[in-house]
CHARMM internal coordinates of N, CA and C (Angstrom, degrees):
IC EDIT
DIST 1 N 1 CA 1.4498
DIST 1 CA 1 C 1.5307
ANGL 1 N 1 CA 1 C 107.87
DIST 1 C 2 N 1.3086
ANGL 1 CA 1 C 2 N 116.05
DIHE 1 N 1 CA 1 C 2 N 123.45
DIST 2 N 2 CA 1.4587
ANGL 1 C 2 N 2 CA 122.14
DIHE 1 CA 1 C 2 N 2 CA 175.08
DIST 2 CA 2 C 1.5252
ANGL 2 N 2 CA 2 C 107.23
DIHE 1 C 2 N 2 CA 2 C -95.23
DIST 2 C 3 N 1.3200
ANGL 2 CA 2 C 3 N 116.41
DIHE 2 N 2 CA 2 C 3 N 126.20
DIST 3 N 3 CA 1.4630
ANGL 2 C 3 N 3 CA 120.94
DIHE 2 CA 2 C 3 N 3 CA -176.31
DIST 3 CA 3 C 1.5283
ANGL 3 N 3 CA 3 C 109.39
DIHE 2 C 3 N 3 CA 3 C -114.84
DIST 3 C 4 N 1.3251
ANGL 3 CA 3 C 4 N 115.54
DIHE 3 N 3 CA 3 C 4 N 122.69
DIST 4 N 4 CA 1.4559
ANGL 3 C 4 N 4 CA 122.26
DIHE 3 CA 3 C 4 N 4 CA 171.81
DIST 4 CA 4 C 1.5224
ANGL 4 N 4 CA 4 C 106.27
DIHE 3 C 4 N 4 CA 4 C -94.52
DIST 4 C 5 N 1.3353
ANGL 4 CA 4 C 5 N 116.46
DIHE 4 N 4 CA 4 C 5 N 128.88
DIST 5 N 5 CA 1.4636
ANGL 4 C 5 N 5 CA 120.19
DIHE 4 CA 4 C 5 N 5 CA -176.04
DIST 5 CA 5 C 1.5253
ANGL 5 N 5 CA 5 C 109.47
DIHE 4 C 5 N 5 CA 5 C -120.50
DIST 5 C 6 N 1.3165
ANGL 5 CA 5 C 6 N 115.87
DIHE 5 N 5 CA 5 C 6 N 123.33
DIST 6 N 6 CA 1.4680
ANGL 5 C 6 N 6 CA 122.46
DIHE 5 CA 5 C 6 N 6 CA 173.83
DIST 6 CA 6 C 1.5223
ANGL 6 N 6 CA 6 C 106.79
DIHE 5 C 6 N 6 CA 6 C -98.98
DIST 6 C 7 N 1.3238
ANGL 6 CA 6 C 7 N 116.92
DIHE 6 N 6 CA 6 C 7 N 120.96
DIST 7 N 7 CA 1.4630
ANGL 6 C 7 N 7 CA 121.88
DIHE 6 CA 6 C 7 N 7 CA -179.09
DIST 7 CA 7 C 1.5237
ANGL 7 N 7 CA 7 C 108.13
DIHE 6 C 7 N 7 CA 7 C -109.31
DIST 7 C 8 N 1.3271
ANGL 7 CA 7 C 8 N 116.12
DIHE 7 N 7 CA 7 C 8 N 126.81
DIST 8 N 8 CA 1.4617
ANGL 7 C 8 N 8 CA 122.20
DIHE 7 CA 7 C 8 N 8 CA -179.55
DIST 8 CA 8 C 1.5194
ANGL 8 N 8 CA 8 C 108.77
DIHE 7 C 8 N 8 CA 8 C -123.85
DIST 8 C 9 N 1.3455
ANGL 8 CA 8 C 9 N 115.66
DIHE 8 N 8 CA 8 C 9 N 140.49
DIST 9 N 9 CA 1.4635
ANGL 8 C 9 N 9 CA 120.64
DIHE 8 CA 8 C 9 N 9 CA -178.09
DIST 9 CA 9 C 1.5214
ANGL 9 N 9 CA 9 C 109.98
DIHE 8 C 9 N 9 CA 9 C -129.51
DIST 9 C 10 N 1.3118
ANGL 9 CA 9 C 10 N 115.48
DIHE 9 N 9 CA 9 C 10 N 140.46
DIST 10 N 10 CA 1.4674
ANGL 9 C 10 N 10 CA 123.10
DIHE 9 CA 9 C 10 N 10 CA 171.09
DIST 10 CA 10 C 1.5187
ANGL 10 N 10 CA 10 C 108.41
DIHE 9 C 10 N 10 CA 10 C -138.61
DIST 10 C 11 N 1.3180
ANGL 10 CA 10 C 11 N 115.62
DIHE 10 N 10 CA 10 C 11 N 131.43
DIST 11 N 11 CA 1.4688
ANGL 10 C 11 N 11 CA 120.31
DIHE 10 CA 10 C 11 N 11 CA 179.30
DIST 11 CA 11 C 1.5255
ANGL 11 N 11 CA 11 C 110.74
DIHE 10 C 11 N 11 CA 11 C -66.62
DIST 11 C 12 N 1.3273
ANGL 11 CA 11 C 12 N 117.08
DIHE 11 N 11 CA 11 C 12 N -37.13
DIST 12 N 12 CA 1.4644
ANGL 11 C 12 N 12 CA 120.82
DIHE 11 CA 11 C 12 N 12 CA 175.99
DIST 12 CA 12 C 1.5214
ANGL 12 N 12 CA 12 C 107.86
DIHE 11 C 12 N 12 CA 12 C -140.64
DIST 12 C 13 N 1.3123
ANGL 12 CA 12 C 13 N 115.21
DIHE 12 N 12 CA 12 C 13 N 163.61
DIST 13 N 13 CA 1.4675
ANGL 12 C 13 N 13 CA 119.97
DIHE 12 CA 12 C 13 N 13 CA -175.95
DIST 13 CA 13 C 1.5239
ANGL 13 N 13 CA 13 C 112.17
DIHE 12 C 13 N 13 CA 13 C -103.25
DIST 13 C 14 N 1.3233
ANGL 13 CA 13 C 14 N 117.49
DIHE 13 N 13 CA 13 C 14 N 24.69
DIST 14 N 14 CA 1.4700
ANGL 13 C 14 N 14 CA 120.37
DIHE 13 CA 13 C 14 N 14 CA 178.47
DIST 14 CA 14 C 1.5294
ANGL 14 N 14 CA 14 C 111.79
DIHE 13 C 14 N 14 CA 14 C -60.74
DIST 14 C 15 N 1.3160
ANGL 14 CA 14 C 15 N 116.68
DIHE 14 N 14 CA 14 C 15 N -30.71
DIST 15 N 15 CA 1.4631
ANGL 14 C 15 N 15 CA 120.94
DIHE 14 CA 14 C 15 N 15 CA -178.55
DIST 15 CA 15 C 1.5244
ANGL 15 N 15 CA 15 C 111.83
DIHE 14 C 15 N 15 CA 15 C -110.03
DIST 15 C 16 N 1.3106
ANGL 15 CA 15 C 16 N 117.37
DIHE 15 N 15 CA 15 C 16 N 24.72
DIST 16 N 16 CA 1.4589
ANGL 15 C 16 N 16 CA 121.92
DIHE 15 CA 15 C 16 N 16 CA 178.63
DIST 16 CA 16 C 1.5233
ANGL 16 N 16 CA 16 C 111.95
DIHE 15 C 16 N 16 CA 16 C 106.53
DIST 16 C 17 N 1.2938
ANGL 16 CA 16 C 17 N 114.09
DIHE 16 N 16 CA 16 C 17 N 168.28
DIST 17 N 17 CA 1.4697
ANGL 16 C 17 N 17 CA 119.92
DIHE 16 CA 16 C 17 N 17 CA -178.48
DIST 17 CA 17 C 1.5283
ANGL 17 N 17 CA 17 C 110.13
DIHE 16 C 17 N 17 CA 17 C -79.96
DIST 17 C 18 N 1.3168
ANGL 17 CA 17 C 18 N 117.28
DIHE 17 N 17 CA 17 C 18 N 158.74
DIST 18 N 18 CA 1.4559
ANGL 17 C 18 N 18 CA 119.12
DIHE 17 CA 17 C 18 N 18 CA 177.57
DIST 18 CA 18 C 1.5299
ANGL 18 N 18 CA 18 C 112.23
DIHE 17 C 18 N 18 CA 18 C -63.66
DIST 18 C 19 N 1.3276
ANGL 18 CA 18 C 19 N 116.45
DIHE 18 N 18 CA 18 C 19 N -31.27
DIST 19 N 19 CA 1.4639
ANGL 18 C 19 N 19 CA 119.38
DIHE 18 CA 18 C 19 N 19 CA 179.13
DIST 19 CA 19 C 1.5237
ANGL 19 N 19 CA 19 C 111.78
DIHE 18 C 19 N 19 CA 19 C -65.71
DIST 19 C 20 N 1.3257
ANGL 19 CA 19 C 20 N 116.81
DIHE 19 N 19 CA 19 C 20 N -31.75
DIST 20 N 20 CA 1.4663
ANGL 19 C 20 N 20 CA 120.68
DIHE 19 CA 19 C 20 N 20 CA -179.32
DIST 20 CA 20 C 1.5226
ANGL 20 N 20 CA 20 C 112.26
DIHE 19 C 20 N 20 CA 20 C -68.93
DIST 20 C 21 N 1.3263
ANGL 20 CA 20 C 21 N 118.12
DIHE 20 N 20 CA 20 C 21 N -14.03
DIST 21 N 21 CA 1.4600
ANGL 20 C 21 N 21 CA 120.35
DIHE 20 CA 20 C 21 N 21 CA -179.76
DIST 21 CA 21 C 1.5281
ANGL 21 N 21 CA 21 C 112.81
DIHE 20 C 21 N 21 CA 21 C -79.99
DIST 21 C 22 N 1.3251
ANGL 21 CA 21 C 22 N 116.92
DIHE 21 N 21 CA 21 C 22 N -8.31
DIST 22 N 22 CA 1.4637
ANGL 21 C 22 N 22 CA 120.23
DIHE 21 CA 21 C 22 N 22 CA 176.84
DIST 22 CA 22 C 1.5317
ANGL 22 N 22 CA 22 C 107.58
DIHE 21 C 22 N 22 CA 22 C -89.91
DIST 22 C 23 N 1.3100
ANGL 22 CA 22 C 23 N 114.79
DIHE 22 N 22 CA 22 C 23 N 81.51
DIST 23 N 23 CA 1.4582
ANGL 22 C 23 N 23 CA 122.31
DIHE 22 CA 22 C 23 N 23 CA -177.47
DIST 23 CA 23 C 1.5250
ANGL 23 N 23 CA 23 C 110.71
DIHE 22 C 23 N 23 CA 23 C -77.37
DIST 23 C 24 N 1.3434
ANGL 23 CA 23 C 24 N 115.78
DIHE 23 N 23 CA 23 C 24 N 175.34
DIST 24 N 24 CA 1.4710
ANGL 23 C 24 N 24 CA 120.23
DIHE 23 CA 23 C 24 N 24 CA 176.43
DIST 24 CA 24 C 1.5235
ANGL 24 N 24 CA 24 C 110.80
DIHE 23 C 24 N 24 CA 24 C -61.89
DIST 24 C 25 N 1.3118
ANGL 24 CA 24 C 25 N 116.84
DIHE 24 N 24 CA 24 C 25 N -37.13
DIST 25 N 25 CA 1.4652
ANGL 24 C 25 N 25 CA 120.34
DIHE 24 CA 24 C 25 N 25 CA 178.14
DIST 25 CA 25 C 1.5334
ANGL 25 N 25 CA 25 C 110.24
DIHE 24 C 25 N 25 CA 25 C -64.03
DIST 25 C 26 N 1.3277
ANGL 25 CA 25 C 26 N 117.29
DIHE 25 N 25 CA 25 C 26 N -42.71
DIST 26 N 26 CA 1.4622
ANGL 25 C 26 N 26 CA 121.38
DIHE 25 CA 25 C 26 N 26 CA 178.54
DIST 26 CA 26 C 1.5257
ANGL 26 N 26 CA 26 C 110.11
DIHE 25 C 26 N 26 CA 26 C -65.08
DIST 26 C 27 N 1.3271
ANGL 26 CA 26 C 27 N 116.94
DIHE 26 N 26 CA 26 C 27 N -39.54
DIST 27 N 27 CA 1.4632
ANGL 26 C 27 N 27 CA 120.95
DIHE 26 CA 26 C 27 N 27 CA 178.00
DIST 27 CA 27 C 1.5236
ANGL 27 N 27 CA 27 C 110.62
DIHE 26 C 27 N 27 CA 27 C -61.62
DIST 27 C 28 N 1.3233
ANGL 27 CA 27 C 28 N 117.27
DIHE 27 N 27 CA 27 C 28 N -42.73
DIST 28 N 28 CA 1.4700
ANGL 27 C 28 N 28 CA 120.73
DIHE 27 CA 27 C 28 N 28 CA 178.75
DIST 28 CA 28 C 1.5250
ANGL 28 N 28 CA 28 C 110.99
DIHE 27 C 28 N 28 CA 28 C -61.69
DIST 28 C 29 N 1.3283
ANGL 28 CA 28 C 29 N 117.10
DIHE 28 N 28 CA 28 C 29 N -41.14
DIST 29 N 29 CA 1.4681
ANGL 28 C 29 N 29 CA 120.69
DIHE 28 CA 28 C 29 N 29 CA 178.20
DIST 29 CA 29 C 1.5231
ANGL 29 N 29 CA 29 C 111.09
DIHE 28 C 29 N 29 CA 29 C -64.29
DIST 29 C 30 N 1.3233
ANGL 29 CA 29 C 30 N 116.77
DIHE 29 N 29 CA 29 C 30 N -41.84
DIST 30 N 30 CA 1.4615
ANGL 29 C 30 N 30 CA 120.39
DIHE 29 CA 29 C 30 N 30 CA 179.01
DIST 30 CA 30 C 1.5238
ANGL 30 N 30 CA 30 C 111.52
DIHE 29 C 30 N 30 CA 30 C -64.65
DIST 30 C 31 N 1.3215
ANGL 30 CA 30 C 31 N 116.04
DIHE 30 N 30 CA 30 C 31 N -41.83
DIST 31 N 31 CA 1.4667
ANGL 30 C 31 N 31 CA 120.30
DIHE 30 CA 30 C 31 N 31 CA 179.23
DIST 31 CA 31 C 1.5279
ANGL 31 N 31 CA 31 C 110.40
DIHE 30 C 31 N 31 CA 31 C -64.91
DIST 31 C 32 N 1.3223
ANGL 31 CA 31 C 32 N 116.47
DIHE 31 N 31 CA 31 C 32 N -42.48
DIST 32 N 32 CA 1.4685
ANGL 31 C 32 N 32 CA 120.68
DIHE 31 CA 31 C 32 N 32 CA 179.24
DIST 32 CA 32 C 1.5376
ANGL 32 N 32 CA 32 C 110.52
DIHE 31 C 32 N 32 CA 32 C -62.71
DIST 32 C 33 N 1.3132
ANGL 32 CA 32 C 33 N 116.82
DIHE 32 N 32 CA 32 C 33 N -44.56
DIST 33 N 33 CA 1.4602
ANGL 32 C 33 N 33 CA 120.99
DIHE 32 CA 32 C 33 N 33 CA 179.90
DIST 33 CA 33 C 1.5237
ANGL 33 N 33 CA 33 C 111.00
DIHE 32 C 33 N 33 CA 33 C -65.82
DIST 33 C 34 N 1.3302
ANGL 33 CA 33 C 34 N 116.95
DIHE 33 N 33 CA 33 C 34 N -42.66
DIST 34 N 34 CA 1.4653
ANGL 33 C 34 N 34 CA 120.75
DIHE 33 CA 33 C 34 N 34 CA 178.30
DIST 34 CA 34 C 1.5282
ANGL 34 N 34 CA 34 C 110.68
DIHE 33 C 34 N 34 CA 34 C -63.88
DIST 34 C 35 N 1.3112
ANGL 34 CA 34 C 35 N 117.41
DIHE 34 N 34 CA 34 C 35 N -39.12
DIST 35 N 35 CA 1.4749
ANGL 34 C 35 N 35 CA 120.90
DIHE 34 CA 34 C 35 N 35 CA 178.44
DIST 35 CA 35 C 1.5220
ANGL 35 N 35 CA 35 C 110.76
DIHE 34 C 35 N 35 CA 35 C -62.00
DIST 35 C 36 N 1.3186
ANGL 35 CA 35 C 36 N 116.79
DIHE 35 N 35 CA 35 C 36 N -42.63
DIST 36 N 36 CA 1.4599
ANGL 35 C 36 N 36 CA 120.86
DIHE 35 CA 35 C 36 N 36 CA 177.58
DIST 36 CA 36 C 1.5233
ANGL 36 N 36 CA 36 C 110.30
DIHE 35 C 36 N 36 CA 36 C -62.01
DIST 36 C 37 N 1.3183
ANGL 36 CA 36 C 37 N 117.01
DIHE 36 N 36 CA 36 C 37 N -46.66
DIST 37 N 37 CA 1.4600
ANGL 36 C 37 N 37 CA 121.76
DIHE 36 CA 36 C 37 N 37 CA 178.43
DIST 37 CA 37 C 1.5265
ANGL 37 N 37 CA 37 C 110.65
DIHE 36 C 37 N 37 CA 37 C -58.91
DIST 37 C 38 N 1.3271
ANGL 37 CA 37 C 38 N 116.97
DIHE 37 N 37 CA 37 C 38 N -47.82
DIST 38 N 38 CA 1.4678
ANGL 37 C 38 N 38 CA 120.95
DIHE 37 CA 37 C 38 N 38 CA -178.44
DIST 38 CA 38 C 1.5231
ANGL 38 N 38 CA 38 C 110.96
DIHE 37 C 38 N 38 CA 38 C -62.13
DIST 38 C 39 N 1.3176
ANGL 38 CA 38 C 39 N 116.96
DIHE 38 N 38 CA 38 C 39 N -41.78
DIST 39 N 39 CA 1.4682
ANGL 38 C 39 N 39 CA 120.62
DIHE 38 CA 38 C 39 N 39 CA 179.17
DIST 39 CA 39 C 1.5302
ANGL 39 N 39 CA 39 C 110.42
DIHE 38 C 39 N 39 CA 39 C -62.59
DIST 39 C 40 N 1.3449
ANGL 39 CA 39 C 40 N 116.77
DIHE 39 N 39 CA 39 C 40 N -43.41
DIST 40 N 40 CA 1.4603
ANGL 39 C 40 N 40 CA 120.93
DIHE 39 CA 39 C 40 N 40 CA -179.58
DIST 40 CA 40 C 1.5282
ANGL 40 N 40 CA 40 C 112.43
DIHE 39 C 40 N 40 CA 40 C -67.09
DIST 40 C 41 N 1.3147
ANGL 40 CA 40 C 41 N 117.00
DIHE 40 N 40 CA 40 C 41 N -38.59
DIST 41 N 41 CA 1.4674
ANGL 40 C 41 N 41 CA 121.31
DIHE 40 CA 40 C 41 N 41 CA -174.40
DIST 41 CA 41 C 1.5228
ANGL 41 N 41 CA 41 C 114.14
DIHE 40 C 41 N 41 CA 41 C -88.92
DIST 41 C 42 N 1.3354
ANGL 41 CA 41 C 42 N 116.49
DIHE 41 N 41 CA 41 C 42 N -31.68
DIST 42 N 42 CA 1.4657
ANGL 41 C 42 N 42 CA 119.52
DIHE 41 CA 41 C 42 N 42 CA -171.02
DIST 42 CA 42 C 1.5251
ANGL 42 N 42 CA 42 C 114.08
DIHE 41 C 42 N 42 CA 42 C -124.58
DIST 42 C 43 N 1.3191
ANGL 42 CA 42 C 43 N 117.62
DIHE 42 N 42 CA 42 C 43 N -3.13
DIST 43 N 43 CA 1.4649
ANGL 42 C 43 N 43 CA 119.54
DIHE 42 CA 42 C 43 N 43 CA -179.25
DIST 43 CA 43 C 1.5154
ANGL 43 N 43 CA 43 C 110.83
DIHE 42 C 43 N 43 CA 43 C 64.82
DIST 43 C 44 N 1.3176
ANGL 43 CA 43 C 44 N 115.55
DIHE 43 N 43 CA 43 C 44 N -128.10
DIST 44 N 44 CA 1.4757
ANGL 43 C 44 N 44 CA 120.76
DIHE 43 CA 43 C 44 N 44 CA -177.55
DIST 44 CA 44 C 1.5237
ANGL 44 N 44 CA 44 C 113.36
DIHE 43 C 44 N 44 CA 44 C -92.75
DIST 44 C 45 N 1.3230
ANGL 44 CA 44 C 45 N 118.34
DIHE 44 N 44 CA 44 C 45 N -2.39
DIST 45 N 45 CA 1.4600
ANGL 44 C 45 N 45 CA 120.89
DIHE 44 CA 44 C 45 N 45 CA -176.87
DIST 45 CA 45 C 1.5276
ANGL 45 N 45 CA 45 C 109.95
DIHE 44 C 45 N 45 CA 45 C -112.61
DIST 45 C 46 N 1.3132
ANGL 45 CA 45 C 46 N 116.27
DIHE 45 N 45 CA 45 C 46 N 77.59
DIST 46 N 46 CA 1.4608
ANGL 45 C 46 N 46 CA 122.28
DIHE 45 CA 45 C 46 N 46 CA -177.35
DIST 46 CA 46 C 1.5215
ANGL 46 N 46 CA 46 C 111.39
DIHE 45 C 46 N 46 CA 46 C -75.82
DIST 46 C 47 N 1.3156
ANGL 46 CA 46 C 47 N 117.57
DIHE 46 N 46 CA 46 C 47 N 141.53
DIST 47 N 47 CA 1.4649
ANGL 46 C 47 N 47 CA 120.10
DIHE 46 CA 46 C 47 N 47 CA 173.40
DIST 47 CA 47 C 1.5415
ANGL 47 N 47 CA 47 C 109.56
DIHE 46 C 47 N 47 CA 47 C -74.90
DIST 47 C 48 N 1.3059
ANGL 47 CA 47 C 48 N 114.99
DIHE 47 N 47 CA 47 C 48 N 165.59
DIST 48 N 48 CA 1.4644
ANGL 47 C 48 N 48 CA 118.82
DIHE 47 CA 47 C 48 N 48 CA 172.98
DIST 48 CA 48 C 1.5263
ANGL 48 N 48 CA 48 C 107.55
DIHE 47 C 48 N 48 CA 48 C -63.02
DIST 48 C 49 N 1.3207
ANGL 48 CA 48 C 49 N 116.72
DIHE 48 N 48 CA 48 C 49 N 139.26
DIST 49 N 49 CA 1.4656
ANGL 48 C 49 N 49 CA 119.19
DIHE 48 CA 48 C 49 N 49 CA -179.79
DIST 49 CA 49 C 1.5222
ANGL 49 N 49 CA 49 C 110.40
DIHE 48 C 49 N 49 CA 49 C -147.08
DIST 49 C 50 N 1.3304
ANGL 49 CA 49 C 50 N 114.14
DIHE 49 N 49 CA 49 C 50 N 165.12
DIST 50 N 50 CA 1.4630
ANGL 49 C 50 N 50 CA 120.51
DIHE 49 CA 49 C 50 N 50 CA 177.72
DIST 50 CA 50 C 1.5249
ANGL 50 N 50 CA 50 C 108.41
DIHE 49 C 50 N 50 CA 50 C -151.08
DIST 50 C 51 N 1.3350
ANGL 50 CA 50 C 51 N 115.31
DIHE 50 N 50 CA 50 C 51 N 167.68
DIST 51 N 51 CA 1.4603
ANGL 50 C 51 N 51 CA 122.23
DIHE 50 CA 50 C 51 N 51 CA 178.64
DIST 51 CA 51 C 1.5264
ANGL 51 N 51 CA 51 C 108.92
DIHE 50 C 51 N 51 CA 51 C -116.94
DIST 51 C 52 N 1.3223
ANGL 51 CA 51 C 52 N 116.14
DIHE 51 N 51 CA 51 C 52 N 120.24
DIST 52 N 52 CA 1.4580
ANGL 51 C 52 N 52 CA 122.06
DIHE 51 CA 51 C 52 N 52 CA 175.24
DIST 52 CA 52 C 1.5287
ANGL 52 N 52 CA 52 C 108.05
DIHE 51 C 52 N 52 CA 52 C -106.06
DIST 52 C 53 N 1.3203
ANGL 52 CA 52 C 53 N 115.65
DIHE 52 N 52 CA 52 C 53 N 154.29
DIST 53 N 53 CA 1.4559
ANGL 52 C 53 N 53 CA 120.89
DIHE 52 CA 52 C 53 N 53 CA 175.44
DIST 53 CA 53 C 1.5237
ANGL 53 N 53 CA 53 C 107.82
DIHE 52 C 53 N 53 CA 53 C -127.28
DIST 53 C 54 N 1.3343
ANGL 53 CA 53 C 54 N 115.27
DIHE 53 N 53 CA 53 C 54 N 131.86
DIST 54 N 54 CA 1.4600
ANGL 53 C 54 N 54 CA 121.45
DIHE 53 CA 53 C 54 N 54 CA 176.85
DIST 54 CA 54 C 1.5218
ANGL 54 N 54 CA 54 C 107.44
DIHE 53 C 54 N 54 CA 54 C -117.03
DIST 54 C 55 N 1.3208
ANGL 54 CA 54 C 55 N 116.37
DIHE 54 N 54 CA 54 C 55 N 125.17
DIST 55 N 55 CA 1.4613
ANGL 54 C 55 N 55 CA 121.95
DIHE 54 CA 54 C 55 N 55 CA 177.06
DIST 55 CA 55 C 1.5171
ANGL 55 N 55 CA 55 C 109.97
DIHE 54 C 55 N 55 CA 55 C -110.41
DIST 55 C 56 N 1.3203
ANGL 55 CA 55 C 56 N 116.09
DIHE 55 N 55 CA 55 C 56 N 128.48
DIST 56 N 56 CA 1.4588
ANGL 55 C 56 N 56 CA 121.63
DIHE 55 CA 55 C 56 N 56 CA 179.41
DIST 56 CA 56 C 1.5169
ANGL 56 N 56 CA 56 C 107.60
DIHE 55 C 56 N 56 CA 56 C -120.81
DIST 56 C 57 N 1.3274
ANGL 56 CA 56 C 57 N 117.01
DIHE 56 N 56 CA 56 C 57 N 129.21
DIST 57 N 57 CA 1.4630
ANGL 56 C 57 N 57 CA 120.01
DIHE 56 CA 56 C 57 N 57 CA 179.08
DIST 57 CA 57 C 1.5230
ANGL 57 N 57 CA 57 C 109.46
DIHE 56 C 57 N 57 CA 57 C -137.97
DIST 57 C 58 N 1.3223
ANGL 57 CA 57 C 58 N 114.29
DIHE 57 N 57 CA 57 C 58 N 154.93
DIST 58 N 58 CA 1.4573
ANGL 57 C 58 N 58 CA 120.39
DIHE 57 CA 57 C 58 N 58 CA 179.35
DIST 58 CA 58 C 1.5157
ANGL 58 N 58 CA 58 C 111.81
DIHE 57 C 58 N 58 CA 58 C 99.60
DIST 58 C 59 N 1.2979
ANGL 58 CA 58 C 59 N 114.72
DIHE 58 N 58 CA 58 C 59 N -174.31
DIST 59 N 59 CA 1.4557
ANGL 58 C 59 N 59 CA 122.76
DIHE 58 CA 58 C 59 N 59 CA -178.97
DIST 59 CA 59 C 1.5306
ANGL 59 N 59 CA 59 C 109.27
DIHE 58 C 59 N 59 CA 59 C -74.24
DIST 59 C 60 N 1.3159
ANGL 59 CA 59 C 60 N 116.73
DIHE 59 N 59 CA 59 C 60 N 122.12
DIST 60 N 60 CA 1.4593
ANGL 59 C 60 N 60 CA 120.44
DIHE 59 CA 59 C 60 N 60 CA -178.34
DIST 60 CA 60 C 1.5231
ANGL 60 N 60 CA 60 C 112.69
DIHE 59 C 60 N 60 CA 60 C -66.52
DIST 60 C 61 N 1.3141
ANGL 60 CA 60 C 61 N 117.30
DIHE 60 N 60 CA 60 C 61 N -22.07
DIST 61 N 61 CA 1.4614
ANGL 60 C 61 N 61 CA 121.47
DIHE 60 CA 60 C 61 N 61 CA -178.94
DIST 61 CA 61 C 1.5267
ANGL 61 N 61 CA 61 C 112.61
DIHE 60 C 61 N 61 CA 61 C -84.43
DIST 61 C 62 N 1.3396
ANGL 61 CA 61 C 62 N 116.48
DIHE 61 N 61 CA 61 C 62 N -16.86
DIST 62 N 62 CA 1.4596
ANGL 61 C 62 N 62 CA 119.64
DIHE 61 CA 61 C 62 N 62 CA -175.28
DIST 62 CA 62 C 1.5180
ANGL 62 N 62 CA 62 C 111.10
DIHE 61 C 62 N 62 CA 62 C -132.20
DIST 62 C 63 N 1.2879
ANGL 62 CA 62 C 63 N 116.67
DIHE 62 N 62 CA 62 C 63 N 80.61
DIST 63 N 63 CA 1.4668
ANGL 62 C 63 N 63 CA 125.87
DIHE 62 CA 62 C 63 N 63 CA 176.59
DIST 63 CA 63 C 1.5352
ANGL 63 N 63 CA 63 C 113.95
DIHE 62 C 63 N 63 CA 63 C 41.43
DIST 63 C 64 N 1.3082
ANGL 63 CA 63 C 64 N 117.67
DIHE 63 N 63 CA 63 C 64 N 77.03
DIST 64 N 64 CA 1.4671
ANGL 63 C 64 N 64 CA 120.47
DIHE 63 CA 63 C 64 N 64 CA 177.40
DIST 64 CA 64 C 1.5291
ANGL 64 N 64 CA 64 C 110.57
DIHE 63 C 64 N 64 CA 64 C -68.86
DIST 64 C 65 N 1.3179
ANGL 64 CA 64 C 65 N 115.26
DIHE 64 N 64 CA 64 C 65 N 160.89
DIST 65 N 65 CA 1.4598
ANGL 64 C 65 N 65 CA 121.13
DIHE 64 CA 64 C 65 N 65 CA 174.96
DIST 65 CA 65 C 1.5198
ANGL 65 N 65 CA 65 C 108.26
DIHE 64 C 65 N 65 CA 65 C -85.91
DIST 65 C 66 N 1.3343
ANGL 65 CA 65 C 66 N 115.73
DIHE 65 N 65 CA 65 C 66 N 129.61
DIST 66 N 66 CA 1.4663
ANGL 65 C 66 N 66 CA 120.88
DIHE 65 CA 65 C 66 N 66 CA -179.43
DIST 66 CA 66 C 1.5193
ANGL 66 N 66 CA 66 C 108.29
DIHE 65 C 66 N 66 CA 66 C -121.62
DIST 66 C 67 N 1.3359
ANGL 66 CA 66 C 67 N 115.56
DIHE 66 N 66 CA 66 C 67 N 126.10
DIST 67 N 67 CA 1.4663
ANGL 66 C 67 N 67 CA 121.90
DIHE 66 CA 66 C 67 N 67 CA 176.51
DIST 67 CA 67 C 1.5200
ANGL 67 N 67 CA 67 C 107.19
DIHE 66 C 67 N 67 CA 67 C -119.69
DIST 67 C 68 N 1.3308
ANGL 67 CA 67 C 68 N 116.30
DIHE 67 N 67 CA 67 C 68 N 129.23
DIST 68 N 68 CA 1.4581
ANGL 67 C 68 N 68 CA 122.01
DIHE 67 CA 67 C 68 N 68 CA -179.52
DIST 68 CA 68 C 1.5228
ANGL 68 N 68 CA 68 C 108.05
DIHE 67 C 68 N 68 CA 68 C -119.92
DIST 68 C 69 N 1.3286
ANGL 68 CA 68 C 69 N 116.11
DIHE 68 N 68 CA 68 C 69 N 122.20
DIST 69 N 69 CA 1.4607
ANGL 68 C 69 N 69 CA 121.27
DIHE 68 CA 68 C 69 N 69 CA 178.65
DIST 69 CA 69 C 1.5273
ANGL 69 N 69 CA 69 C 107.88
DIHE 68 C 69 N 69 CA 69 C -112.02
DIST 69 C 70 N 1.3374
ANGL 69 CA 69 C 70 N 117.70
DIHE 69 N 69 CA 69 C 70 N 100.87
DIST 70 N 70 CA 1.4585
ANGL 69 C 70 N 70 CA 119.16
DIHE 69 CA 69 C 70 N 70 CA 176.75
DIST 70 CA 70 C 1.5382
ANGL 70 N 70 CA 70 C 109.72
DIHE 69 C 70 N 70 CA 70 C -73.03
DIST 70 C 71 N 1.3216
ANGL 70 CA 70 C 71 N 116.06
DIHE 70 N 70 CA 70 C 71 N 145.24
DIST 71 N 71 CA 1.4682
ANGL 70 C 71 N 71 CA 122.11
DIHE 70 CA 70 C 71 N 71 CA 179.45
DIST 71 CA 71 C 1.5261
ANGL 71 N 71 CA 71 C 110.35
DIHE 70 C 71 N 71 CA 71 C 51.77
DIST 71 C 72 N 1.3271
ANGL 71 CA 71 C 72 N 116.57
DIHE 71 N 71 CA 71 C 72 N 49.95
DIST 72 N 72 CA 1.4627
ANGL 71 C 72 N 72 CA 121.84
DIHE 71 CA 71 C 72 N 72 CA -176.14
DIST 72 CA 72 C 1.5213
ANGL 72 N 72 CA 72 C 112.73
DIHE 71 C 72 N 72 CA 72 C -66.05
DIST 72 C 73 N 1.3329
ANGL 72 CA 72 C 73 N 116.18
DIHE 72 N 72 CA 72 C 73 N -32.85
DIST 73 N 73 CA 1.4641
ANGL 72 C 73 N 73 CA 121.46
DIHE 72 CA 72 C 73 N 73 CA 176.98
DIST 73 CA 73 C 1.5198
ANGL 73 N 73 CA 73 C 108.10
DIHE 72 C 73 N 73 CA 73 C -159.43
DIST 73 C 74 N 1.3512
ANGL 73 CA 73 C 74 N 115.05
DIHE 73 N 73 CA 73 C 74 N 168.55
DIST 74 N 74 CA 1.4746
ANGL 73 C 74 N 74 CA 120.33
DIHE 73 CA 73 C 74 N 74 CA 179.82
DIST 74 CA 74 C 1.4991
ANGL 74 N 74 CA 74 C 110.22
DIHE 73 C 74 N 74 CA 74 C -126.98
END
COOR INIT
IC SEED 1 N 1 CA 1 C
IC BUILD
């Protein structure tokens, strides 16, 4: 399984969570980029893959909150 991971960080959540920044438009860009990579590396025989999203919020020096969403979108 090949996993593409989008990592988003926000120091505070006043303007929403880091996970909320992965919009449908961002997902389309990630899928398009991953498709290009897969075509270049594997030709027509792509491995199984998925897209995970990791959201990090808070002070990085003092135990930030980390949320990991496996298979967040396809």
